[in-house]
KOLZAPA-751556 format. One record per residue: residue in three letters; z, x negated, y of N, C-alpha, C, O in turn. Coordinates in steps of 0.2 Angstrom, whole numbers, plus 5000, padded with zeros to 4 digits. Example, Ala and Ser with C-alpha at 12.3 -4.5 7.8 and 13.67 -1.06 7.14 Angstrom:
<sites>
ALA503949344972503949384978503949344984504249294983SER503549364989503649324995503949365000504049335006
</sites>
This chain:
<sites>
MET506649055047506749055040506549115037506749175039ALA506149115031505949185028506549225026507049195024LEU506449285025506949335023507049315016506649305012LYS507749315014507949295007507949355002507849344996ASN508049415005508149475001507549515001507549574998VAL507049495004506449535005505849495003505649445007ILE505549504998504949464996504249494997504249545001GLY503749484993503049504995502949574994503449614993ILE502349594996502149664995502249694989502049664983ASP502549754989502749794983502249844981502049854976HIS502149884986501649934986501349964992501649954998ALA500749994992500450024998500550104997500350134992VAL500750135003500850205003500250235006500050225012ILE499850285002499250315005499450385006499550425001MET499450405012499650475013499050525012498450505014VAL499150575009498650625007498850695009499450715009ARG498350735010498550805012498550855006499050895005ASP498150845001498250884994498350834989497950794986LEU498950834987499250774982498850784975498650734973ASP498750844972498450844966497650834966497450804962GLN497350854972496650834972496550764973496050734971ALA497050724977496950654978497050624971496650574970ALA497550644967497550614960496950624956496750574953ALA496650674957495950684953495450644956495050614952ASN495450634962494950584965495050514963494550484961TRP495650494962495750424960495650414952495450364950LYS495750464949495550464942494850454941494650424936LYS494450494945493750484944493450414946492950394944LEU493850374950493750304951493950254946493850194947GLY494250284940494350244935495150214935495250174931PHE495550244939496250224939496650274934496550334933THR497150244931497650274927498150304932498450254935VAL498250364932498750394937499350414934499250454929SER499950404936500550424933500550504933500250534937PRO501050534929501250604930501450614938501750564941ARG501450674940501650684947502450684947502750704943GLY502650654952503450644953503650684960503250694964THR504250704960504550734965505150704967505650694963HIS505150674974505750644976506350684978506350744978SER506950654979507550684981507450734987506950714991ALA507750784987507650844992507650814999507250835003HIS508050765001508150745008507450705009507350695015MET507150675005506450645006505950695007505550685012GLY505850755003505450805005504650785003504250815005THR504650734998503950714996503850714989504350714985GLY503250704987503050704980502550644980502150624985ASN502350624973501950564973501550564966501850594961TYR501050524966500750494960500750414961500550394967THR500850374956500750304957500250274953500050304948ILE499950224955499450184951499650114951499650074955MET499950104944500350044943499849984942499449984937LEU500049924945499649864944500149814942500749834940ASP500049754943500549694941500449634946499949604945PRO500949624950501549654951501749704956502249714957ASP501149744958501249784963500949854961500749864955TYR500849894966500549964964500349994971500449974976MET499950054970499850104975500150164974500250184968GLU500350204979500650264979500250314983500150304989LEU500050374980499850424983500450474985500750494981LEU500550484991501150524994500950584998500450585002GLY501250634996501150705000501850735002502350724999VAL501850765007502450805010502450875007501950915007LEU503050885003503150945000503550995004503551055004ALA504050965008504451005012504650965018504750905018GLU504650995024504850955030505550935031505950975030THR505650875031506350845032506350795038505750775040GLU506950775040506950725046506650655043506350625047LEU506750645037506550575035505750575034505450515035ASN505450625033504650625033504350645039503750655039ALA504650645045504350665051503750615053503250635055PRO503850545052503350505054502750515049502150505052ALA502850525043502350535038501950595040501350595040ARG502250645042501950715044501550695050500950725051ALA501750655055501350645061500750605059500250615062PHE500850565054500250525052499650565049499150565051ILE499950605044499450655041499150705045498550725043ALA499450715051499150765055498450735058498050765061ARG498450665059497850635061497350615056496750625057ARG497550585051497150565045497450555039498050545039GLU497050545033497350515027497250445027496850415031GLY497650415023497550335022498150305021498650335020ILE498150235022498750195021499250205027499050185033GLU499750235026500250245031500750195032501050185038ARG500950165026501550115027501450065021501150085016ILE501750005022501749955016502449945015502849935019ALA502649935008503249925006503349845003502849825000PHE503849815005504049755002504449764996504849814996THR504549714992505049714986505649684989505749634992ALA506249724988506849704991507249684984507349724980ILE507549624985507949604979508649644980508949664975ASP508849644986509449684988509349714994509349685000ALA509249784994509049825000509649815006509449815011ALA510249825004510849825009510849755012510849745018LYS510749695008510749635011510149625015510149585021GLY509549645013508949645017508949675024508749655029ALA509349735024509449775030509849735035509649735041GLU510349695032510749655037510349595039510449575045GLU509949575035509449515037509049535043509049495048ILE508749595043508349605049508749625055508549625060ARG509349655053509849675059509949605063510049605069SER510049555059510249485062509649465066509749415070ARG509049485065508549465069508349525074507749525077SER508849565076508749615081508349675080508149705085TYR508249685073507849745071508349795068508749775063GLN508449855071508949905069508649935063508149975063PRO508849925057508649955051508750025050509250055053ILE508250065047508450135045508650135038508250115034GLY509250155036509450155030509950095029510150065034PRO510150075023509750095016509850165014510350195016THR509350185011509350255008509250255001508750224998ASP509650294997509550304990509150364988509250414991PHE508750364983508350424981508150404974508150354972GLU507850454971507550454964507050504963507050554967ARG506750494957506250554955506250554947506350494944PRO506250614944506250614937505550584934505050584937VAL505650554928505050524925505050544918505650534914THR504550564915504450574908504150514905503550494906LEU504450484900504250424897503750434892503650494890PRO503350384890502750394885503050434879502650464875ASP503650414877503950444870504250514871504450544867GLY504150544877504350614879505050614882505250664884ARG505450564882506150564885506050574892505650544895LEU506550604895506650614902507050564905507650554903SER506850524910507250474913507150484921506950544923ALA507350434925507350444932507150374935507350324932ALA506750374940506550314944507050314950507050354954LYS507450254950507950254956507750194960507650144958PHE507850214967507650164972508250164978508550214979THR508250104981508550104988508150074992507850014991THR507950104998507550075003507850065010508350105011PHE507550025014507650025021507050015025506549985022GLN507050035031506450035035506549985041507149985044TRP506049955043506049925050506049985055505750035053PRO506249975061506150035066505450065066504950025066VAL505450125067504750165067504250135072503650135071ALA504550115078504150085083503850015082503349995085GLU504049985077503849915075503249925070503349925064THR502649935072502049945068501549895069501049915072PRO501549835066501049785067500349815064500349835058GLY499849815068499249835065499249915064498849935060GLY499749945067499750025066500050045059499950105058VAL500449995056500650015049501450015049501749965052ARG501750055046502550055046502750015040502350005035LEU503249975040503549935035504149955033504649975036PHE504249945026504949965023505049915017504549885015ALA505649915014505749875008506049915003506449965005CYS505849904997506049944991506449904986506049864983GLN507049924984507349894979507249944973507549994973HIS506949914967506849954961507449944957507649894955LYS507850004956508449994951508250014944508649994940THR507750034943507550054936506750034935506350084934ARG506649974935505949954935505549974928504949994929GLU505949984923505650004917505350074917504950094913THR505550114922505350184922504750194927504450244929VAL504550134930504050134935503450094932502850114932TRP503550024930503049984927503050004920503249964916ILE502750054918502650074911501950054909501450064912PRO501950014903501349974901500750024900500150004902GLU500850084898500250134897499950154903499350174904LEU500350144909500050164916499750104919499450114925MET499750044916499549984920498849964917498549914919GLN498550004913497849994910497350034914497450094913HIS496850004917496350044921495650034919495449984918ALA495350094918494650084916494150044920493750014918ASN494350044927493950004932494149934932493949894936GLY494649914928494749844928495249814933495449754933ALA495549864937496049844942496649804939496949824934LYS496849754942497349714940497949704945498549714943ARG497849694951498349684956498049684963497449684964LEU498449694968498249694975498149624978498549574976ARG497649604981497549544984497649534992497949494994GLU497449594995497449595002497549665005497349715002VAL497949675010497949735014497549725020497749675024LEU497049765022496649755027496849805033496949865032LEU496949775039497149805045496749795051496649745053ALA496449855053495949855059496449845065496949875066ALA496149795069496549785075496149755081495749705080PRO496149785087495649765092495849685094495449645096GLU496549675093496749605094497149575088497749575088PRO496749555083497049535077497649485078498149485074ALA497549435082498049375083498649405085499249385083LYS498649455090499249485093499649525088500249515087GLU499249565084499549605078499849555073500449575070ALA499549505071499749455066500449425068500849415065ALA500449405075501049375078501649425077502149405076HIS501449485079502049535078502349535071502949535070LEU501849545066502149545059502449485057503049485054SER502249425060502549355058503249355061503649335057ARG503349385067504049385069504549435065505149415064MET504249485062504649535058504849505052505349525049ILE504449465048504549445042504649365041504649345036ASP504549335047504649255047504149225042504349185038ARG503549245043502949215039502449195044502249225049GLN502149135044501649105049500949135048500749135042PRO500649155053499949175053499449125052499649065054ARG498949135049498349085049497749115050497549165047THR497349085055496649105057496149085051496149035049GLN495749135050495249125044494549115048494449125053PRO494049085044493449065047493049115050492749105055ASP493149185048492749235052493149265058492949315061GLY493749235060494149255065494649305064495049315068SER494649325058495249365056495849325055495849265055VAL496449355055497049325054497449355048497649415048ALA497649305044498049325038498849305039498949255042VAL499249345036499949335035500149345028500049395025SER500449295025500649295018501249345018501749345023SER501349385013501849435013502449405009503049425009GLY502349345006502849305002502749304995502349344992ALA503049254991502949244984502249244982501849214986ASP502049274977501349264975501049334976500649364972ARG501149374981500949434983500349444987500149394990ALA500149504989499549514993499649485000500249495002ASP499149465003499149455010499049515015498649555013PHE499249515021499049555026498449515030498549465031VAL497949555031497349525035497149575040497049635040PHE497249545047497149585053496449565055496249505056LEU495949615057495349605059495049655063495249715062THR494549645067494249695071493849735066493649715061LYS493649795068493149835064492449805064492149815059GLU492249765069491649725069491749675063491249665060GLN492249645063492349595058492349625051492149595046LEU492649685050492649715044491949735042491749725036SER491549755047490849775045490449715043490049725039ARG490649655046490249595044490449575037490049545033ARG491049585035491349565028490949615023490749585018TYR490949675025490649725020490049765023490149825024PRO489549735025489049765029488649825025488349865029ASP488749835019488349885015488849945014488649995010VAL489449945017489950005016490050035022490250005027PRO489950105022490050145028490850145030491250165025ALA491050135036491750135038491950205041492350205045THR491550255039491650325043492350345042492650345036GLY492650365048493350385048493850335048494450355049LEU493750275048494250225049494450215056494050215061PRO495050205058495250195065495150125067495050085064GLU495150125074495150055077495750015076495649955076ARG496350045075496950015074497350045068497450105069GLY497450015063497750045057497650005051497149975050ALA498050025046497849995039497250035036497350095036VAL496749995034496150035033495850015025495450055023GLY496149965022495849955016496349915011496749875014LEU496149905005496449865000495949824996495449854994VAL496149764995495649714991496049714985496649694984ILE495749724979496049734973495649684968495049684967ALA496049634965495849594960495749634953496149674951ALA495149624950494949664945494449624940494149574942GLU494349654934493749634930493149664932493049724931LEU492749634936492149664940491649704935491349744937ALA491649674929491149704924491349774922490949824922ALA492049784921492349854920492249894926492149954926THR492349864932492349904939491649934939491549984941ALA491149884938490449904939490249964934489950014936LYS490449954928490350004923490650074924490350124923THR491250074927491650134928491350164934491350234934LEU491250134939491050164946490350184946490150234950GLY489950144943489250164943488950164950489050114954ASP488550214952488250214959488850234964488650224970THR489450244962489950254967490150194970490350184976GLY490150134966490350074969489750044973489150034970LEU489850024979489349984983489449914983489949894985ARG488949874981489049804981488949774988488449794992SER489349734990489349704997489749634997490349634995ASN489349584998489649514998490049494992490549464992GLY489749514986490049494980490549534978490849524972ALA490749584982491249634980490949704978490349714979ILE491349744974491149814973491649854977492249854976CYS491349894981491749934986491650014985491150034983VAL492250044987492250124987492350134994492850124997PRO491850174997491950195004492550235005492750275001PRO492850235011493450275012493450355012493850385010MET492850375013492750445012492850475005492950535004LEU492750425000492850444993493550424990493750444984SER493950394994494650374992495150384997495550344999ASN495150455000495650475004495850425010496350405011GLY495250405013495350375019495450295018495650265023THR495450275012495550205011494950165008494750185003LEU494750115011494250075009494550035003495049995004LEU494150034997494349994991493849944990493249954990VAL494149884990493649824989493849784982494449754982PHE493449794977493649754971493349694971492749684972VAL493749634969493449574969493649544962494149564959GLN493349494959493449464953494149434952494349394957ALA494549454947495249434946495149354945495749324944
</sites>
């Protein structure tokens, strides 16, 4: 039975080494980037968000070493890119108990917040409660956690949800895996969602509700999907890309020569987007 308090993908966390430079990179790609945020001290991290509907992307950097960000620091020592995926939690405490009943020891729940300056100049705060699956449980090399938004109005700000490149929402998270079926089965057990094999041999797992799918595929399968896009720097195992539903006319106009056309999509190679392959498809 699917988890009741944890629904589909909420956001993708992209670890970066230079937070401000990463924000500048993504602005050049036509994304509207939020003002920089600083998380509670015990988190030791800062971020920029790229808000979509109903999900988003988060550029995350380590500002101070803490116990909670040790896994993120280990990741960024190897590479930049998608380090973890968040689910939306309706109730983080109840969600943590749900996975505990399935023999996964949750980390948390943990409360934290970051200050937010609203468009009218008022200072507010974005408040969250999160829990993580055990650090060792990494299907396709990605960590999983769930995020309960306590102040959605300070995160999904309409002015931040309009993007020159036409981006609307996440459609897929792409995960490279030498054994896609094995990794998909691992995720399936963790979230009680059934995998489905696709015509090209990749394996998809629904994240729930009407949210983005996880898609596990070998690097060879990834190259066959997007043959005109260099995959330089992408790992053999790990979350490697995001498929984004967009208005492709706006995408093409904004990206210009930066956007590489491949199999009907417009792609940004990972070397230009902090280790993350971006694939824009028609919304």
